[in-house]
C-alpha positions as CSV (number, residue, x, y, z in Angstrom):
1,X,-33.5,-38.5,-26.1
2,X,-36.7,-36.6,-26.0
3,X,-37.6,-33.4,-27.9
4,X,-35.8,-31.2,-25.3
5,X,-32.6,-33.2,-25.7
6,X,-32.7,-34.8,-22.3
7,X,-31.6,-38.4,-21.9
8,X,-33.2,-39.1,-18.6
9,X,-36.5,-37.8,-17.4
10,X,-38.8,-38.3,-14.4
11,X,-42.0,-40.3,-14.7
12,X,-43.7,-36.9,-15.1
13,X,-41.6,-36.2,-18.2
14,X,-39.6,-33.4,-16.4
15,X,-35.9,-32.9,-16.1
16,X,-34.2,-34.9,-13.3
17,X,-32.7,-32.6,-10.8
18,X,-29.6,-33.4,-8.8
19,X,-31.8,-34.1,-5.8
20,X,-33.9,-36.6,-7.8
21,X,-30.8,-38.3,-9.0
22,X,-29.2,-38.5,-5.6
23,X,-32.4,-40.1,-4.2
24,X,-32.5,-42.6,-7.0
25,X,-28.9,-43.4,-6.6
26,X,-29.3,-44.0,-2.9
27,X,-32.2,-46.5,-3.6
28,X,-30.0,-48.3,-6.2
29,X,-27.1,-48.6,-3.6
30,X,-29.5,-50.0,-1.0
31,X,-30.7,-52.6,-3.5
32,X,-27.1,-53.5,-4.5
33,X,-26.0,-53.7,-0.8
34,X,-28.9,-55.9,0.0
35,X,-27.2,-58.7,-1.9
36,X,-23.6,-57.9,-0.8
37,X,-22.0,-60.1,1.9
38,X,-22.1,-58.5,5.4
39,X,-19.2,-56.0,5.8
40,X,-18.6,-55.8,2.1
41,X,-21.2,-53.2,1.2
42,X,-20.3,-50.8,-1.5
43,X,-20.5,-47.1,-1.8
44,X,-19.7,-46.8,-5.5
45,X,-20.6,-43.6,-7.3
46,X,-22.1,-43.2,-10.8
47,X,-18.7,-41.9,-11.8
48,X,-17.4,-45.5,-11.4
49,X,-19.4,-46.4,-14.5
50,X,-17.7,-43.7,-16.5
51,X,-14.3,-45.1,-15.6
52,X,-15.4,-48.6,-16.4
53,X,-16.9,-47.5,-19.7
54,X,-13.7,-45.7,-20.8
55,X,-11.6,-48.7,-19.7
56,X,-13.8,-51.1,-21.6
57,X,-13.5,-49.0,-24.8
58,X,-9.7,-49.0,-24.5
59,X,-9.6,-52.8,-24.0
60,X,-12.0,-53.3,-26.9
61,X,-9.5,-51.6,-29.1
62,X,-11.2,-48.3,-29.6
63,X,-8.6,-45.6,-30.4
64,X,-7.7,-43.2,-27.6
65,X,-8.7,-40.3,-29.8
66,X,-12.2,-41.8,-30.3
67,X,-12.5,-42.5,-26.5
68,X,-11.3,-38.9,-25.9
69,X,-14.2,-37.6,-28.1
70,X,-16.8,-39.9,-26.5
71,X,-15.7,-38.9,-23.0
72,X,-15.7,-35.2,-23.9
73,X,-12.1,-34.6,-22.9
74,X,-9.9,-31.8,-24.4
75,X,-6.9,-34.1,-24.7
76,X,-6.4,-37.9,-25.1
77,X,-3.8,-38.0,-22.3
78,X,-6.6,-37.1,-19.8
79,X,-8.6,-40.0,-21.0
80,X,-5.6,-42.4,-20.9
81,X,-4.1,-41.2,-17.6
82,X,-7.3,-40.8,-15.6
83,X,-10.0,-43.0,-17.1
84,X,-8.3,-46.0,-18.7
85,X,-7.7,-48.2,-15.6
86,X,-5.1,-51.0,-15.7
87,X,-6.5,-54.5,-15.5
88,X,-3.8,-56.9,-14.6
89,X,-6.1,-59.8,-14.3
90,X,-7.3,-59.3,-17.8
91,X,-6.8,-62.7,-19.7
92,X,-5.2,-60.9,-22.7
93,X,-2.7,-59.1,-20.5
94,X,-1.8,-62.3,-18.7
95,X,-1.4,-64.1,-22.1
96,X,0.8,-61.3,-23.4
97,X,3.0,-61.5,-20.3
98,X,3.3,-65.3,-20.4
99,X,4.1,-65.2,-24.2
100,X,6.8,-62.6,-23.6
101,X,8.2,-64.6,-20.7
102,X,8.3,-67.8,-22.7
103,X,10.2,-66.0,-25.5
104,X,12.6,-64.5,-23.0
105,X,13.3,-67.9,-21.4
106,X,13.9,-69.5,-24.8
107,X,16.5,-66.8,-25.7
108,X,18.6,-67.7,-22.6
């Protein structure tokens, strides 16, 4: 942050307007899509990174109340229901399911 409290500024040390940001984001998307396979171009938004960050915090074991605070939500259920995505291909989740299934099979 600078002395005005802004996190991101232009090269001229002025506040980034929504127009500046949109232009920058379009350039970022063009660069990303340049390396994507034909027909698989993305149109992700910056909000994707917010979802991903919240999900990473949850999977890292950060408490839902802490994630709620970081995300600026009034209630933790907003964070958990909207931002904490389910990752079924996560190795830990798969290991937990396999471990549970093995215990269940052994109890038959």
